[in-house]
N, C-alpha and C positions, 0 to 999 in steps of 0.2 A: 304204132309208136316206134318200132324198130326202124322202119323206113325214114321216119322223121329224124331220128338220131343219126342216121347214116350221112346226113348232110353235115359236112365238117364245120361249116360256119356256125350252124345252130349248136352243134356239139361244143365248139369252142366258147360260144357265148354262155352256154349253160355251165361249162367248167369255170369260166370267169366269175359268174354269179356265185357259184358255190364256194370258190376261193375267197371271194369278198365276204361271204357270210361267215366263213371260218375266221377271217381276220377281225370282223366286227365282234364275233363271239369272244375272241382272245382279248380284244380291247375292253369289252364289257366285264370280263373276268378280272381285270386289273383293279376294279372298284368293288368294295364289299357289297354295296347296295344293289349292284347290277350283276354280281357274279353268278347268281343262280340262272338268271336269264341268259347270260353269256354262255354258260355251260350247256344249257338246253339248246341254244341256237347252234353252237358248234356240233353238238350231238346230232341234231336234225340234219345239218349240212352233210355230216359224215354218212349218215344213213342214206340220204338221197344220193350221195356219190357212189355208194355201193350199188344201189338199184340202177342208176344210170350206167355204171360200168358193166353190169350184168347184161343190160339190154343192148348197149352200144356194140359190145363185142360178141353178141349173139351166143352168150354162154348158156342161156337157158332155152336153147332152141328145141330140145326134146323134153318130154314130160319126166323122163328118168333123171336127167340133169337138174331140172327144176326142183324135183322132190329132194334130191341130194343137197342142193343149195339151201332150200328152205329148212331142211333138217340141221344143216351146219349153222345157219343163222339162229335157229331156235336154241341149239346147244349153247352157242356163244351168249345169247341173251339170257338164258337160264343161269349160266355161270356168272355173268356180269351182275345180274340181279342178286344172286346169292352173296357175292362178295360185297356188293353195295350195302346189303343189310347186315352181313356178318362181321365185316372188318370194322374194328373200332377206330375212332379218330386217332388214338395213340399209335395205331399201326399204319397210318396213312403214308408215312415216308417209305416203309417197306413195300407197300402196295404200289406207290409211284415207281419205285425202282423195278418191281416185277413187271409193271405195265410197259416200261421202257424195254425190258427184256423181251416181252412178248412181241412188241413191235419189231425189234431186231430179228427175232426168230422167224416171224412171218416174212420179212424181206429176204432172209437167207433162204427160206424154202422157195420163194418165188424165183430168186436168182438161180438156185440149184436146178429147178425144173426147166427154166429157160435155156440153160446150157445145152439141153438135149433136144431142143427144137430143130427139126430138119432145115437145112439151108439158112442157118443163122448167120447174120452178118458179123463182121469183125467188131463193129461198135456194140452190137447187142451182146456178143460174147464177152467183151471186156466189162461192160456194165453189169452183166450177170455175175461175173467173178467178183467184181467190187461189192455187189449186193451181198454175196455169200460172205466175203471177208468182213465187211462192216457190220452186217447183220449178226454174224456169229459172235464176234468179239463184244458187240453190244449185249447180246443175250447172256453170255457167261459173265461179263463184267457186272451186269445188273443183278444177276443171281448172287454174286459175291457181295455186292453192295447191300442187297437186301438181307443176306445172312449176317453181315456185320451189324446192320441196324437192329436186327432181331436178336442179336447176341448169340446166334448159333456159331458165329466165327468171332475170334478175338477182334474187338473194335480198334485196337491199336495197329499202327503200321507193321506189317509183317514182311521182313526182308529175308530172302533166301541167299544162300552162298552164291556169289557171282550173279546176283539177280540182274544187274544191268547187262552183263554179257549175254545171259539167257534171252533177255528181251531183244537185244540187237540181232542175235542169231535167228530168232523166230522171224523177225521182220525180213531178214535176208532170205530165209527159206520161203516165206510167203511171196516175195518178189520173184525169186527164181521159178517157183511153181507156176506163178501167173504168166511169166514170160514164155515158159515151155508150152503152156496151154494156148497162148496166142500164136506162137511161131509154128508149132507143129499142127498139121491137119490130123486131128485125132478121131478115132472111131469111138463107139460107145464105151467100151471097157476102159481105155485110157482116159477118156473124159471123166468117167466115174471115179477113177483113181485121183485125178486132178481135183475134182469137186470135193471128195472126202478129205484129201490132204489139206485143201484150203479151209474146210470146216474145222478140222482138228487143230491145225496150226493157229488160225485166227481165234478159235475158241480158247485155246491155251493162252494166247496172248492177252485175251480179255481177262482171264483169271490172274495172269502175272501182273498186269498193270493195276487192277483194282485191289489186289490183296495187299499191296504195300501203301495204299492210301488209308489214312485213318485220322483220328482226332477231329478237329474242327473242319478238316478239309472235305469230309464226306458229303455235305450239301453241295459243294462245287462239283464233286464227282457225279452226283446224281443229275445235276443240270447238264453236264457234259454228255452223259449217257442218254439223256433226253434228246439232246441235239443229234447224237449219233443215230438214234432210232429214226429221227426225221430224215437225216441224210440217207440212211439205208433204204427207207421207203421211197425217197425221191429217185435214187439210182435204180431201184427195182422197177419204178415206173418207166424210166428210160429203157430198161431192158425189154419191157413188154409193150413199149410204145403207147403208154397210157399217160396222157398229159395231165389228167386229173390227179393221178397219184404223184406225179412229178411236182405239181404245184402244192398239194397238201403236205407232202413230205418236206418240200423246201421251206414252207411256212414254219413247220415244227422245228426243222433244223436251224433255221435262222433265229427264231425266237429263243431256242435253247442255248445257242451259242452266245447270243446277246446277254442272256441271263447269266451265263457262265462268266463272261467278261465283267459284268457288273459286280458279281460276287467276288471275283478275284481282286478287283479294285478295292472293294469293301474290306477284304481280308489283308490287303497289301501283300498279295502273294502272286507269284508267277505261275501260270498254268503249266509251264514246262517243269517247274520245281515240284508241283503237286503230282504230275504224271510220273515223274522220275522218283517220287517218294523221298525227296530231299527234305526230310524233317528229322528232328532229333527227339528222343523220348526222355522226358525228365525223370529223375529218380524219385521214387515215392518214399524214400527213407525218412523224410521229414514229417510224414503224416502222423506218426505215433506221438512224437514230441509235441506237435501242434495240438493234438487232442488234450494233452495234459494241461497245456496253458489255458485251454478254452473252458474246461469244466468249472474252474474257479470263477472265470469271468462271467459265465452265464448266471451263476448264482448271484454275483454282485449286481448285475444289470437288470434282472427281471423286475426288481422293485420299481425301476424308473420307466418301465414300458408304458404304463398308463399315462404318465406325464408326457412322454415323447409323443404318443399318438394323439392325445387330446389337445396338445399345444401346437401341433404342426398345422401350418396354414398353406404350405406349398409342399406337395407330395408328388414324387415320381415313382411309378411302379414298373419294375423291370421283370418281365416274365421270361422263363427259360424252359429247357426240356423237362425239368423236374415238375413244372406245372402240368405239362402234357402227360407225364407218367402218372401223376396223381389224379388227373382229370379234374383239376381244381379251378378251372377257368370260371365256373359259375360262382364259386366262393370269392374269387378275385373281383368279380363284378360287384358282388355284395359289399366287399370291403371298400371298393372305390365309392360306391353309393353312400355308404355310412360315413366315410371320411368327408364327403361333400356335404352331407347333412350337418356335420360337425363344423362346417365353415371352411374346409380346405379346398384349394385348387388342386385337382388330381389329373395327372397325365400319365400315359404309358410310353415308355421308351423301348423301341423295337430295334434290336440289332439284326442286321441282314442275314446273319447265319445262326441266329438263335433257333434251337430245335434241330430237327434232322432233315428238313427240306426247306427250300425257299418259301417264305410266307407262312411257315408253320404256326407262329404265334398269332399272326393276323387271322388265320382260319379259326383257331381255337377261341380267340376273343370275340370274333364275329358270331360264333356259335352261342356265346354267352350274352349276345346283344350289346356288346360294347360298341359305341359309335365310332365310325371310321376316323372322324376328325379328332378323336381323343388319342389316336396312335401317332407317335412321332418317330421318324427315322433318326438314325444316329447323328447325321450332320445337322439336323434341325434342332435337336434338343441337347446335344453334348455340352454346349457352353452354359446351359442353365443349371447344371448340377451344383455348381459352386454357390448358387443363390437359393438352393432348395433346403427346406427345414428337415425333410425326411425322405429317404429313398428306401423302398421296400423291394427286396430281391426275392423272387419266387422261383427257386430251382434253376438259377443261372450261375455259371461259374467261369468258363473260359472267356465269355464275352464281357466280363466285368473285372477280369484278372489284371491287376496293375503290373504283373510280371511281364505282360506283353510290351511294356515300355522299357523295361530294364534288363530282363533276364535273357541275354544274348545266347544263341545256340538252342533255345527251346522252340518247340513247334509253333508257338504263338507269338514269338518275338516279332515286333513290327506290325502286328495285326492291330487295326484300329479297335479300341474298346470303348464302352460306355464309361464315362468319368464318374462312376458311382462313388469312388473313394473321396471325391471332392464335396459330397453332400455333408451337411452339418451332422446328420445322424443316419446310420444305415441299419436296417433290420434285415438280416439274411435268413430266409426260410428255406434252407436246403436240407436234404435228407441226412447227410453226414459231412464229414470234413475231408473226404477223399478228393483228390484232384479231379478236374473235369475230364472231358473226352480227350483232351490233348495230353493229359498226364502231368500237368504242371501245377505245383502247389500254389495256392492263392494267399498272398501275404495279408489280405483283408482279415483272414481268420485269426491273425495274431495281433491285430490292433487292440490296444488296451482301452482306448477311448473312442467314443462315437460309433461303436459297432455293437449291435445286439444279435446274438445267434440263437435261432430257434430251430433246433435239429429235429428231424423226424419227418413223417409224411406231411406234405404241404397242406393237405386239408386240415389236419389237426392244428398246425401252426397258425393258419389263417383263422380258424375258429377261435383260437385263443386271442388273436388280435381283435376280432369282431367283438368278443366279450369284454375287452378292455375299453373300447371306444365308448365314451359316454358315462363310464362308471363314476367319474369325478362329479359330473352334473347330478347323478342320482344322490350322491352323498350330500351335496349342497342343498338339494331340494327336499331332503328327508323331513326336515322340520315342517316345511310347507305342506307336505303330503300328510304328515301326522295331524296337522290342524284341520285339513279337509275331512279326515276320518272322524275327528272329534265333532266337527260341525254337523256332519251327516248323521252321526249316531244320536246326537241330542235334538235333532229337528223333528218336531211332531206335526208341524203344519208347513206344507211345501207346495209351491206353485212352479210349474214348469212352463217356460215360454219358448215355443219353437219358432224358428225363422228360416230364411232361405238357405242358410248354411246347413241346416239339417237336410234339406232337400238335395243340395249339392252332394253331400256326403252319403246320402241314402241311409241315414242313421236312425230312421224312425223305429226300427225294430229294437235297436239298443235303447232308445228312449222308453219304449214300452217295458223293456226288461228292467231298466232303472226304476221306473215307477212301481213296478211289482215288488222289487226288492225293498224300496222305501216303505211300501205298505206292510210288507212282512216284518219290517222293523218297527211297526206301530204308528207310522205317519199317515196323516191325511194328505192325499195328493190330488191336485187338480191341474188342469191345463188352461193357460190363459191365451186366447186366440185373438190377435189383432186383425181387424178386417182387411188390412193391406199387407199382412205378412206373406212373403213369398212373391210369386210373379203372376198370380191370377187370383180372383176371389175364391175363397174356400180351399186354397192350395194346402194349407196345413191340415184342414179337416180331412181331405182326401188321403194324404199321406198317413195320418194317424189311424184313420179307419182301416187302411191297408194293413197296419200293424195290429189290428184288433183292439184298438183303444175304444172303450165304450163311448157312445155319443154323449151320454149324460156326464162324462168327466170333462167335457170341453166347455169352457165358459167364454162368452164374448166380453169385450172390453168393459162395457157398461155394467155387466153383472158382477165382475170380479175386481174392478179397479180399486174399490174402497177397502178391499181385504188385504192388500199388500202390506199395509202398516202393521198388521197383526201376524204377519207370516214370519216363521223362524228362518226359512230358507227359500230363496228363489233361484232356480237354475235356468239360465238363458242358453239356448242352443242355436247358435248361428243367427241371432237377431241383433240388429243395430239401430237403425233409424226408429223403429217402433218402440224402443226402450230408452231413447236418447233424451235426457232431461233438458238438453239445449232447445227442444221444441217449446219449452215453457219460457225460456229466458233470452235466447239469442235472437233478438229482432233482426229482421232483414235476411235471415237464412231461409233456405227452401222449405225447412220443416217447422219454422216458427208458427205456433198456433195449432199445429196438428195434434189431435188427441193421442197420447202415448200411454202405454202401460206403466203404472207407477212402481216399477221395479226398484227404483232407488230408495223407496220407503221400507223395503223389507229389512229385517235385522241383519241378514247376510245375503250376499249375491255371489253365485258362482257363474262366471261367464265363460262358456265353452265356444269361443270364436276362433276362426282360423288365424287371424292376426289383429293388429291394432289399427288397421286402416279405417277411415270413415266409411259409412255405409253408402247406399246408392245416391244419397243426397249430397255427399261430399262434406258433411258437417261432423267435426270431431265430437266424440262422445266423452263428456267429463267423467262418466263412471270409471273410465280407464285410469283416471288420475287419482281416484280415492285411495287413501292409504289404509283405511280401516273399513271393515265390513264388505270388502270386495275381494274375491279371489279370481285371478285370471288363469285359465287353463288354455293355452294357445295351441293351435295345430288342428289337424283333421278331427272333426267332431266324433268320429268313431273311436279314435284313440283316446280322447279325453273322456268320453262316456265310459269306455271300457275301464279306464282308471277309476272312475267314480264307482262303477259296479264292483270292481275288485276291492276297493276300500270298504264298501258296504258289506261285502261278503265276509271280510275279515273282522268286522266289528264284534266286540265282546269276546275276542279270543286273544290269548297271549301269543308271543312271537313264535313259540314252537308249534302251537296249534295252527297258526297262519301258514307256516311252512308245510304242515301236514296236508293241508287242503289245496295248496297251489297245484296247478296242472303239472308243472315241471317236477315237483316233489313226488306227486303220484306216479309219474313215469319213472322217476329214479328208483323208487321203491318197488316197482313192478318186476316180477320175475318172468311173466309171460305177457306179451303185447301182440295184438293183431292190428294191422293197419288196413283200413278199407278205403281205397281210392275211388273217386268218382269224377263226374264231368267237371266239377269245380276245380279239380286239380289240373285238368286239361286246359281250362280257360285261363287259369293263373300261371300255367306252365311251371308248376311247382314240383314236378317230379324229382328234380335234382335235390331240392330241399327235403323232400320225403326220404330220399335215399340217405341224405346227410343225417336226418333225425334217426333213422334206423341204425346207421353205423355207430352213432353216439351211444344209443341204447345197448347195442351188442357189446361195445367196449366196457359197458357197465355191468356185463354179465347177464343181460336180459335176452330171453329167447324171442325173436321177432319173426312174424310171418305176415304175409300179405293175403287178404281174402279178396278174391276177384269174382264179382257177380257177372254172369254171362251177358247181361244187357247194360252193364255200367258203361257210361260214355255214349257216343253217338254212332258206334259201329262195332261189330264183333271184334274182340281182341284189342279194343281201343286202349284199355289200361295196360295190357301186356306190352304193347308197342312203346307207350310212353315210359314205362318203368325199365324196359330194355334199353331205351335211349339213355337212361340214367345209370346204366350198368348194374341194375338189380339182377341177380342170378335167377334164371328161370325156375330153379328148384325151390325158390322162396315163395313162389306164387301158388296159391291153393284155390281150386275151384270150390263153388258153394257146397257141393255134395260132400267133399272131403273134409272141409274145415268147420262146417256149421255146428257140429256137436261139440266143438272145442271152445266156443265162446263162453259157456257157463263156467269153465275152469280158467278163464283168462282174467288177469288182474286189471288190465286196461285195454280198451279198444280206441284207436284214434281214427276218426272218420275225417276224410279230406275231400270235401265237396261232393258228398253222396247224400241222397235223400230217399227217393222212392225205393231203392234196392235195400234200404235198412228200415223202412217204415212199418212198424208193428200193425198199422191199420190194415195191412194186407191180410192179416189173420182174422181180423174182427169185424171190419166195417163192410158189411154186405152192400152190394149195389154200387160201390166205388170202382173206378177203373182198375185199381190194383188188387181188388179182393181176390184171394186165391193164388196170387202170384208168389212163388217161392222167394223169400227174402233171406238176407244174412241175419243171423240171430244176435245182432249187436246188442240189443236190449238185455241180453242175459249176462253180459260181461259185468264184472264187479264195479267198474267205472268206465264211463264213456266220455271221451273228449271230442266234441264236434267242431271241426274247423270249416264252417260253411259261411258263405258270403252274407246271408241274412236268414230270417225265419220264414221266408215265403215257402209255400208248398213246392214240391218238385214238379217234374214234367207232367205228372198225372193230375195235378191240382188238388191232391189230397193232403190235408194237414197232418204233420208228423207229431204224434203224442209224446215222442221223446223230448221235444222242445219244452214240454210243460212239466217234466219231472223235476221235483225239488231236490232229490238226493241222487247221487251216483251219476249225474250228468253235468259236464262243464261245457258251456257254450263259448266258443271263441269266434266271434263274428267278424267279417271283413274279408279282404282278399287273402286267399290261402297262403300266398307267399309271405305276406306280412305276419300272419298268425303263426305260421311254422317257424319263421325267423325268430319271433319272440320266444317261442318254446325252446328253440335251440340255444338262444342266448341265455335264457334262464337255466337250462340244464348245464351249460358250460360254467355258469357262475356258482352253481351249488357245490 
């Protein structure tokens, strides 16, 4: 292999391929959907470049050096892996700044070592000194930038006395020392003095130029330092005659410089002004008076929040650094989804310098699965604000501050901003009324009309918005829901008609639960099966058998059709053509003459269909047009069935008793809660909602713990990893042996997608796969809320008797994200 790489042509070809791979990786990283692939491709190319360099220059010629190199690579890999897992997304800007610094430091070390190579050429010596200079100032400048971002150093511009003079003096000294090093033929000791002088002077210059940059200019500084790290690497490559390092460093330097130029243009700033610290810091004297104005305004406007949210049909969401601090991106995604469900067109407006690094908001929103085509840059969306019903600002300040247009002499004057103030209404979810990073007061805070301020943690503010959306509809529909409860309560003869919609929604377990509840209420319940319901013969029979519906409860069309006229209530679940009266009357249609179930003859019909579209035949169903005796519950069958089950559970109880037995009320009144996560949480990616639920409970004064079974999930530590991703503190997670005795003293246990690990059958049912397996004593809690997808057995195939308990267990079936969101919304509304 060594001889193979000694051929310069082959080596240059390999270098070219690796450089292209890095470029392709960078290109892929520019798009959210391919960013992970691009990152991996660039990482692979970099790793190959290291290996090729070690072989080409015969660095690993002896076993001792090979061992040293492997140890160094291992140490670096361990540190990198640790940081990748430990560093939170909110700390990513600081991490990027530090990585820039590490790159600069590495180049400075390479340059410093090369200066002492025997018989070094003038070109190599000059490039070595340049590598020391640029690498050193990149390192110290990046450390200062990271310190400012992490708030270890004041984030505002810091100017020393005679700051400009000091900078110029340092640059002159660096130039003089460099010339002395070139002109004089120096021995080891003078060379060492020259090298140390360059390190110290350039390092101090890095501190001097970075310390006076602040405000909204910090992302530009990080981009510039990123470019410097690449330039330093490229120059170091020239010093050691490594074309691969030259090309890789050149790519990083050029891309960083291009990004710096783009951001300067977006900020309407000159790079020279930023480097010279030519910004002014606005006074903060106005903040207190602004606060006084706002307190009264918040009280006045909160009442209209519901109306603003529910009437908005065009919405723009503007994320900022406050969203990053609060880690609220997942809630922002939920807010957008809920607004869309309410009929709104929702888009995200991304300012190029929002956050603390380029693309900060894009990364966070991509993490929350916001589609890339929902994100719009400033130029693309700015003209749309004036036609927007509602703009929701999440933790943004400088990038929406109208003072950038008017307040001359401030750090943000002339900077392009998002025209948030032109929207018909603005909801600002910021932590407080302090100025942003630039230190300039925001006049939006003082507007008396069209602005609603929700101060405090962004998560709390967004939760409040989520609870408000749809409230108006609930009030309008309350009479309708009451009538459903009355109908169900008084029905003693019920027929359930399942159809393909039940199959699509996989709602057969909820259908079984509904039937059981109706029987508990004293009703006779039967299932009417049409021979062509579903997509194959016996489709409904198979699904209902899967849900443990007894075979003798299923009746064919001929056996049950005459009974509909004597039935109090017929519940249709996802069926259309097989219950369509048009089959009797509408000649010439595809279903005319087809035997149908006489659903229309029942005293009352509740139709749980997804929408009002015709069935497979394309023939409109006249049942949808009936004004009396028909109730339409549209949407996913699981949701509508859950509503019916809830109505039935609340029957014969007054309003206060209803509240007492609702899952949200149980949680609110609980002093001790244990959450048990399982594989269903992983499948639904619901860990962030689990964390949100826990936070709400803690604010209510509840003690919350997480019980982790060692085999929950599909690998050891699966739940720990997911909950850590949602920023659940490690000391809130308890292993089985530590927490198992606490269940008996727990007010409520919330199970999220777990089955076998909480199945009491493991204690009693000999011969089953889980018999004798230690389980979490969930069944000993005073109340258990189970948020599982369905009632199927777990991985072991053993039925869970908890599902059959009539008291102390609440089943919330369906996707864990949906059921948790409903719980959270109910808790927020109590």
